N, C-alpha and C positions, 0 to 999 in steps of 0.2 A: 379485771389482769390491768397488771402495769405495764409501761411505755416501753419496758423492753420484750416481755413477751409477745406484744403487740404488734414489735416490730419485725421480731423471729419470726410469728406469726406469716406477717405478710409476705415473708423474703424468700419460707419455706413455698407456701400459694404461687411463687411467683418462679419458683423454678419448678414444682407441679403442672405448671402452667405448660415449661417446656417442652419437662417428660412428653405432657399428653400431647403439644403441637408435632414434636418430632414421634410419637407413633401413629398419628391420623396422618401425617405428611408420606409416612412407609406406607402404611395400612393398604392404600389403593393397586400399587402393585403386587404385594402378598397375597390379598385378595384374589386379584385377574389369574396369579400362580396357581393360588390353589385350583382357582376353577377353571383351569386349564381342561382338568381330568373328567371336571364333571360336566366341562361345555360338550367336549367327547362323548361321554357316556347317556347325556340329552340326542346330539347329534344320532346316536347310533341307536337312540332306543323310536325313535322317530320314522326313523328309514326302516326301522325292524318293525314295527305296527305297522305301518304305511303302507311300506313297499314287498317285505315279506313273509307278516303272518305274525300273528300270536307264540309259533313255535319259538320264530326266532327270539322274540321279547323271552320265551321260558330260557332259552338257551343262555340270553347277558343274564337275568335271573340266577343260573346258578355260575356264571365266572363270577358272582361279585364274590361270594368268601375268596378267591384266588387274590381277587383282585387286593382283596384286604390282604392278605399274606403278602403279596410284593409290599404294599404299603408301607408293612413293618417294616422290609426290607429297608424301602428308603426312610423312613424314620427312624432306625437305628443308627443309617449309614449318616444319614445328612442333621439332625439333629445333634447326633457326636460329635461330628465336626464343625460346627457353628457353634456350640455351648465350650468346644473344647477351644479353637479360635478364638470365641468371643474372649477367653478367659484369655489366653495369651495375648491380647491386645492389650486386656488390661492392664496384664502385667508388663507388655511393653518388652514382651520375650520375641524376638525375631526372629530367628534361627529356629523355635518351636512352633512355631507358627507355619516357616515356609516345611518342614518338615509335615509336621499334620494334614499342608495342603495336599501335599505330593500324596500319602497313605494313605486319603479320602479316594483320589481320582482312582492309584491302582486298586483299593478294596473293592470300591465300588462299581468296576467295569466287571473284576471276575467272579464278584459276586450275580451282578447282571447276565454276566453270558451262562452262567452256571443255571440260572432258572430259565433261561430261556431255549437252552438245548433239554429242560426238563420238560415244558409245556411241548416244545416241539414234539417230542416223542410220543406225551399221551395221545395229542390229536392225530399224531402219524399213524399207528398201530392200536388205534381205540383202548385207551388203557384208563377210559373214563362211566367204567360200571357201575364204580363205588359211588359214583356222584347220580347218574339215571338210566333207567334203563328204556325211560318214552320212548320209541322208534322214532315218531316226530321227533323229538329234541334232539335226540341223540347224534345222527351224523349233522345234525347243525353245529352242535356245540363241539367236536371236535374238530370240523373248520374253521369254527370262531377262532380255537384257540392256537390253531395252526398260523391265523394272524396275525393275532396276539403277541405272539412270540416274537414279529420280528421287531415289538415295538420296546422293546422291554430293557433293552442296553439304552437306548435315547432319552428313556423316561425317567430312570432312576439316577442315571447320571445329570439328563440336565437340569432334576430338581436339585442337583449338590451344587453345580457351577451359579444355580438362579441363588443359592445360600451364599455363595463369595460373590456372590455380583453384588449383591445389599451390602455385605459389609466394605466392599469399595464405592459403596455410592455410587454405582453403573444401573442404576434401577429404569431406567429406560431403554436399555439391550433388553431385559427381562420381560417390560412390556411390549417392546416390537415384536419379539421373539413367540412371546403367549399369541398375540392378537396374528400373524403371520402362521401359524400353528391352525389357532381356530377356523382362518377361512382357508388355508389346504383341508382340510380335514370336513369343510364343508363340500367343497369340490370333488372333493375323490369320492366322497361318501357318494356323492352323485353318479361322478361318472361310474364309478364300482357296480353301487346299488341297483339304480335308478335308469344308469344307460346297458350298461355289459353284464344287468344282471347277475352278479358275480355272489349274491346272497348273502348267509352270516360269512366267509370269508371277504370277502369284499369291503363290509362292514370293518373285520377288525384290520385290514390290510391298509384302509382308510387316517383308521390312527395312527396307527405304527409307521407311516409313512410320513404324518405327518409329526410326529414325534422326532421324527429324524431330521426336519428342517428346523423345527425349533432348539435340539442340542444342537446344530450346527452355528446358528443366531449366535448362541452363547461361547458356545467356545471358540470361536474367530477373533474375538476380544481378547483371550487366554493365551492363544498360536502366535497371535504378531506380535505380541512382546511387550504391551501399553501396559497391563498388568503390573500392578504389586506381587502379586500372589504369583509363583513360577513352580511351573512342574520338573520336577527333579528327578529322577532315578538312580543319583550317587549316593552315598550317604545317607540312605534313608534309616533310620531308629525304629525298629518294631512298638517299642516301648509306647509313642504315641498314638500307632494305633492300637490295642490293648488299651487304652483309655479312654479310646473314642466308642471302641464298642462296650466297655463298660458304662458311659456314660448314655449311650444310647439304647442300652440294651434293654434295660424298665419301662421307655417311651417304646418298643418294641412289642414286648410281650404282650401290652394291651392289644395292638391288634394280633398277634398272635390267638390272644383269646375271643377277638371277634371273628376271628376265621371260623375258631369252632363254634363260636355261636351264632355263624351263620347257617353251615352247614346243617347246626341242629336245629333251628330254627324251619330251614328250607322241607328237613326232616317229619317237624312239625305240620308242618302248612299241609304239604300233601297227606300228612296221614289224616287229619283234622277237616279241611278243606277242597284241597286238592289244586291241579295246577291252575286254574285262575285264580288261587293266591300267590300262588308263587308269582304269575304274571303282573298281579297288580302289586305286589309289594314291589318287585323291579319298579316299575313306572311310575309309582310316588317317591322311592326311593331315586335313583336317576333322576327325577327332576329337584327334589330337596338337595342333590349333590350343590349344584351352584347356588344353594343358600347357606349349605354347611361351609363354602369355602367361603365364610364372612365370619364365625368362629376360628378355622383354620387362620386367616388368614392374620387375623387376631392377635391368636397366640404365635405364628410365625416373627412378629415385627416384638411383640413382647418378648419372646422368647430370647431373641438376639440383644436386646437390651437388656434383659435379667443377667444373661451370662457374665456383659462385660463391667456389669455394674456388684456384679457377685467379684469376677477379678479385681475393682478397686477397691473392695470392702464398704460399698456407697449403699446406707443403709435407706437414707430419704430418698433417691432414687429408687429403689426396688418397691419402696409403700408407696412413692407416687407412680407406678407401674399399676400396680392393683387398685389406687385408688380409682384411676382412669377405669380401668376394666369394671367398676362397680359405677363408675356414677357418668360414664359415659359411653363404653362399649354394648352393656346389658341396654339400656332404653333404647339404645338404636336397632339391639334384636328387637326388641317388642315390639319394636313399630313394625319392622319389618316380616314376621311372626303372624302380626294382625294381619295385613295385606297377604300373605299365603293362605290363612282361613279362610278369608271372607273370596277370594279367587280359587277355590276348592273345585267347583265344576267347571269352569271354562280350563280349568289346567288339566282336569280329566278330561278333557273332550281334547287336547291336544293327540291321546293316546286312543282313545277307543272312545265312540261316538253313539250308540246305541243303549240308554239307560236302563231295557230289560236286561241286558246281560249281567250277569253276577259280578265280574268282574268291575264295570262299572261305579256303584255303587261302593265296590273294596277300595277302591283305588281313590274316590272323596274323599273317605274316611281317614284315610293312611293321611292327604294333604290337609284335612281337619286337628288331628291329634298329633302327627310325628312334630311339629315346627313347635310345641310345644315343652321341648325335650333340651331347645337348642341352647335359652339363656340358664341351664345347668350345665349343657357341657361348655361353656364360657369358662365359667367358674371353674368345672373340674379340671381345663386345661391349661388355664394359667396355673392354677397349683402344683400339678402335676409338673409342667417346667420348671417352676421354682424349687421344686423339691430335686426333681434330675440336677438342676445346678450345686443345690448342694449338696448333694451324694446323700440321699435319706431312700436309699435300694429299697429298706422293708416297707416302709409309707405305700411307694410307688406302685413295687408290684402288687399290697393288696390292692389298691386301687384298681391296678390295671383288670385284675383277676375279677372282681364285683363289676365294673364297668364293661369288660370286655365280653363277660360270658355271663355269670353267675345270674346277675341282678336280670337282666334281659328273658335269656334261654329260662332261669326258674320263675318268673314272673308271667312268662308266655304259659309256658307247662302247667304250671295254678288255674289260669285263666280258661286256655284255649276251649276247653272241654263244651265253657259257659258263654263266654263271648265268640267265639270263633276266632274270623280275623281281626281282631278290634282288639283284641288279647295282645298280637303285634306290636299293634302300634303303644298302648295304655304301657307297657313292658316298659317301653321306653321311657316313656316319660317318669313311669314311680323309679327304674333306674337313676334317672336324674335326680330324683327324691334322696337315695338312698346313698348318694357317691358325696354329694353336697354336706349332707349330715357328715358323711366319715371326718369330710375337713374341721367343720366346728369339731365333734369328738376327739380329734389328733389336737387340736389347740386347746381344749379342756384338758386332757389328760398332761401335756405337756407344761403350761401353766397351772394347773390343779385347780384354776377358777377360770370361769367364762369368758372369753376373749372379748378387754374392752375399747381394742383399736386394734388398728393393721397389722402393727408393731408383734402384739402379741395374736394375733392370726397366723400373722408368719413363721414364729415363733423362732427367732432369730438366736443361732449359740452367741452362748456369754461372752467369747471374747471376737465374736467377731464385729471390725469396724469400730467407731467409738462415739461413744454414749452422745447425748445433744448436749450435757454441759460441757464436753472438751472439741464440738463443732461452733462453729457459727459460719452461716452462711448467709450472702451478701448479693445481691441483686441491682447494677449498677445500669445505666442510661443512659448517664449524659457523665462528660467531663467534669463537669461541678461533682458528682458523686465521688468520678475516683480518686479526685483528689484530697475528696472528706474519708476515701477507704483507709489511708493507712496510718492513722490515732486510733481507730477503733482494733485494728487488726493489729497494732501492738499496744494498746492496751490488753483486751484478750489473751494476750501468749504471754504477758508478764502474769497476770493471775490467774495463770496457769505453770508455774514456776522455771518457765523459760526465761535464759539470762538475756539481760535487755539489748547484747550486743545483735542476737538473733532475733528479736521481735523488731526492731528497727531495722532489721534485712527484709524479716517477710512484711512489711509494710511498705515498703521502698519497693520489693520485686513486684505486689501486686497493685500499687499506682501506676508503675510502670510501666505492665503488663495490659492490665485491661487498660487503659488509655490510650496504648496503642490502638485496639483491638476496635475503639470507638472512634479515633481518630484515622483509622485504615478500613475498618472492615464496614462500619455505619455507613458510607460514606457511598460502596460500593451499588448498592441499590436501592428501591427508593421502601423494601421493606421494613418493619418495623423489629429490631433487634434487644436483645440484652446481652446482659454478659452477664452468666450465675458464678460465683466464685463459692468455694470452699474451705474453710481455713480450720485443718484439724490437728491436734495435739496429739499425739499416740508416744506414751511413756516418754523419751528424749527429742522425738520428731516433733518438725514442724511441716507437714503437709497440707502445700496449697496446692488446690484446682479450679486452675480456671475456663472454663464453660464457657464456649457462644455460636449460635446456627449463621454466621456471615461465611462468609465464602472461604476456601480453603486456603491455611498463612499457618507458614512454617514457620517461629522466630529465628531458629536458628541458620536460617539462608540471613536474615537481618543482619544476624550477630556475624556470619562470617564475611560482611560487607563494610572492613574493617582498614579498607587501604591496603597497602602493602604486607603491613605486617600482618594482617588475618585475625582471628577472632581469638587466635591465643594468641596475640602478642602482650606480650609485660608492661608496656609504655600505658602509663596511668590514666596520658590526656593525651586529644588530640592536637599532631601537629598540624593540622592543613584543615582547611572550610568542610573539604570532602569528608574529612575523615570525621565529624560532626555527625553527618547523618546515622542516624542508628547507635548512636553514643548511649543512651540508657539500656537497651538493649544488651550490647558489649559487656557492658557493668553487670550487668542482672546475671550473664553468663558466666563473667566472674567469681562474684562473690556466693553463688547459690551451689550446695551439695550437688546437684542433679537437677535436671531439666530433660521433660523428655513430652515429646508431642507427638499428636496421632489423628488422624482426621476420621473418627467413628461415625459413622452413620449418618455423613452428613454435619456430625457437629465436630468444630474446634478443642479438642481437650487436651493442655497443659495442662501439666507437674510439677511441681515446682518442691526440690526438697531444700532447707538451709537449716 
């Protein structure tokens, strides 16, 4: 390998390190957010099994398909809004961004209220005969639905606001809201179920009231006027809403399939195993949801960065996200799964204490087998998010059908007569094997050969972004490196047919802006920082992107500090010592064709076109 290739490889590795660092910085909040509903389910399950009885655990198990359907609605609205807003951020379309935010709030509120009314009617008028006819479970299930109806609006709207708080780099508020919700849920469960003996209705009511607290803490930031995103009901443009639903629909469909799978699998368990199987599956599923929050959090942070990178047509970052998933997320998940498998018996004792009861060993095997499908799930979730963003609806819908219902329900139907309850668990693992094979098969068909690298596995459109030959990546950590950047950038541009004037301006712009970040951003804390630079030549355009993880800093603010004349003053030189401040930044703003700054997910991103 020659020195140029070696240097480029080193710089791409540095850029990948920044991407990985960002993903892991955002991950804890997103895992916590994904775990909020899981903690609720665990707390409800523990109180149900220990204070109410096995019938209440059966009611929770019967509610699972409805919960999945509500997740489908949430995913359609939240992922559609997050991906669309991420693209608008990447393209710096501020008006469209504000419109999409307002439409997302309105759509989420309306749809949530509709489903809340539907669940209330089902529980109040005993319209649940199609789900169970068990005289011991059905009344509990009806009352459970009444309590859950109260919490649908704050659940879905709270998830939506969490995604917007992440875009505004306000993850601490979401963390605070999640922790308060968990505490409130535990206290209210003890009060309603342990003290007041409100049984199934108390279980659901505790969760619902806690969700209202969760929503209120997050909504306060937007209501107070401190947020960049503002709710406005005037001048709404419906096209963004249609685009939002179009983007989110394929991902939501997978949850609709999972709802059908839930009904089908519950019916097979009742027919071939009995109600003990439903209770065992509910117990293992309830506790494993907290583990599933980790893959869900991984998907959430990757999806946000994927949408922004797609808007920027940034091939390298998209590949880095997938590399982080394969090389860091997967090994972490394997370790967590191993711990769950080893602790299968103690985890079962949280719900059931009698090893002689058939439900006990059914639950143990759930904890031993179900974790094996999680690594497959991480891969599938990441590629589905990428396909959603790149508008590949056909493969997304196919994957939703396979992952959602066909594989699990199909393998369960084939195996349940011979394996009993374990067939359900094994079917989930086989589902993972099949869906990952589909990812490889899709890339094989599109490339017409076995994918040899991440780019081929992702199957980028031919006109997306720029090739590696027309892109140069630099990672700068010192002022000396910043000074030496100009010559390399100029040479790179000239070799690709850029005229000498613009090549010189490109080098000057990078040297000035990168040096400014090092001089001011690196000194604000004790953390180790880098400035990651990308120079792209696309047609007649030279596009410079400067990215760093220092404190938020908009150079336009410095450019406006130009004395009485302001940034738009046509005077070529400064007439007083005060006007020498920020002189370099002001010059760049005058000579560049376009400069756009954003703070995205905690990163400063400056895009310059010359």
